[in-house]
C-alpha positions as CSV (number, residue, x, y, z in Angstrom):
1,X,40.8,-26.8,-98.4
2,X,37.5,-25.8,-96.3
3,X,37.2,-23.0,-94.1
4,X,37.3,-26.0,-90.8
5,X,40.8,-27.3,-92.0
6,X,42.3,-24.1,-93.0
7,X,41.3,-23.1,-89.2
8,X,42.5,-25.9,-87.9
9,X,46.2,-26.0,-89.1
10,X,46.3,-22.4,-88.4
11,X,45.4,-22.8,-84.0
12,X,47.5,-26.3,-84.3
13,X,50.5,-24.4,-85.7
14,X,50.2,-21.6,-83.1
15,X,50.6,-24.5,-80.2
16,X,53.1,-26.5,-81.1
17,X,56.4,-27.1,-81.8
18,X,56.2,-29.1,-85.0
19,X,57.3,-27.6,-88.3
20,X,54.1,-26.7,-90.4
21,X,56.1,-27.7,-94.1
22,X,55.5,-31.6,-93.2
23,X,53.1,-32.1,-90.4
24,X,50.5,-31.7,-92.5
25,X,50.9,-34.3,-94.8
26,X,48.4,-36.0,-96.2
27,X,47.6,-39.9,-96.7
28,X,47.4,-40.7,-100.0
29,X,45.5,-44.0,-99.4
30,X,43.4,-42.4,-96.8
31,X,42.9,-38.5,-96.9
32,X,44.0,-38.2,-93.5
33,X,46.6,-37.0,-92.2
34,X,49.7,-39.0,-92.4
35,X,50.7,-38.2,-88.8
36,X,49.2,-38.8,-85.8
37,X,49.2,-36.0,-84.0
38,X,47.8,-33.9,-86.2
39,X,44.8,-36.4,-87.5
40,X,44.0,-36.7,-84.0
41,X,43.8,-33.6,-82.8
42,X,41.7,-33.1,-86.1
43,X,39.1,-36.2,-85.2
44,X,39.0,-34.1,-81.8
45,X,38.7,-30.4,-83.3
46,X,35.4,-31.9,-85.8
47,X,33.9,-33.6,-83.1
48,X,33.8,-30.3,-80.9
49,X,32.2,-28.2,-83.5
50,X,29.7,-30.9,-84.3
51,X,28.8,-30.9,-81.0
52,X,27.9,-27.7,-80.9
53,X,26.7,-27.2,-84.6
54,X,23.8,-30.1,-83.5
55,X,22.6,-28.1,-80.5
56,X,22.0,-25.3,-82.7
57,X,17.8,-24.7,-83.3
58,X,16.7,-24.3,-86.6
59,X,17.4,-21.3,-88.6
60,X,16.7,-19.7,-92.2
61,X,19.8,-18.4,-93.4
62,X,20.3,-14.8,-95.0
63,X,23.1,-15.3,-96.9
64,X,23.6,-11.2,-97.4
65,X,23.9,-10.8,-93.5
66,X,27.9,-9.5,-92.6
67,X,29.4,-12.5,-91.4
68,X,30.1,-11.2,-87.5
69,X,27.8,-8.7,-85.7
70,X,28.1,-7.6,-82.3
71,X,25.1,-7.9,-79.9
72,X,25.5,-4.0,-78.0
73,X,23.7,-4.0,-74.4
74,X,24.5,-1.5,-71.6
75,X,27.4,0.0,-73.2
76,X,28.1,1.4,-70.1
77,X,27.4,-0.7,-67.7
78,X,29.0,-0.5,-64.1
79,X,31.3,-2.1,-63.7
80,X,33.8,-2.9,-66.5
81,X,33.9,-5.6,-69.1
82,X,30.2,-7.2,-67.3
83,X,27.7,-5.9,-69.3
84,X,24.0,-6.3,-67.7
85,X,21.5,-7.8,-70.3
86,X,18.3,-5.9,-70.1
87,X,15.3,-7.9,-68.4
88,X,13.4,-5.8,-71.3
89,X,14.1,-7.0,-74.7
90,X,11.4,-4.6,-76.8
91,X,13.5,-1.4,-74.7
92,X,15.8,-0.4,-77.0
93,X,18.6,-1.2,-74.9
94,X,19.0,-4.2,-77.1
95,X,20.9,-3.9,-80.5
96,X,23.2,-5.5,-82.8
97,X,26.1,-3.3,-85.6
98,X,28.3,-5.4,-88.5
99,X,30.9,-3.2,-86.4
100,X,32.1,-3.3,-83.1
101,X,31.9,0.1,-81.4
102,X,31.6,-0.6,-77.3
103,X,33.7,-3.0,-76.0
104,X,31.1,-3.7,-74.1
105,X,30.1,-5.9,-77.6
106,X,29.7,-9.4,-77.3
107,X,30.6,-10.9,-81.0
108,X,28.1,-13.5,-82.4
109,X,28.6,-15.3,-85.9
110,X,26.5,-16.8,-88.4
111,X,25.5,-20.2,-87.8
112,X,25.6,-21.2,-91.5
113,X,29.7,-20.4,-92.0
114,X,30.5,-22.4,-89.0
115,X,28.7,-25.3,-90.4
116,X,30.9,-25.1,-93.5
């Protein structure tokens, strides 16, 4: 099972009262979910992911980079949970880390991982 389908099924189960043991049955003839509810939800899940991915700029992937990085801007904002993105990007006020260090860090995910 690919990563996207696994994430879909985990989220689907969290938000429904349906029996997880039977709801994800796959139709042998079509390869799609047998039941209409997860089949339609899976279709819309894929469409939403594709619309995000289709609008990303082209990039060169570094497969050894961390899967997640945390963008750090203004670690001590005047108002909690509302960091301010600096105007001068070369000032040293914008950094990133493989680990979350401040409550105002913003999570980023490598695009090559969500394209799977």
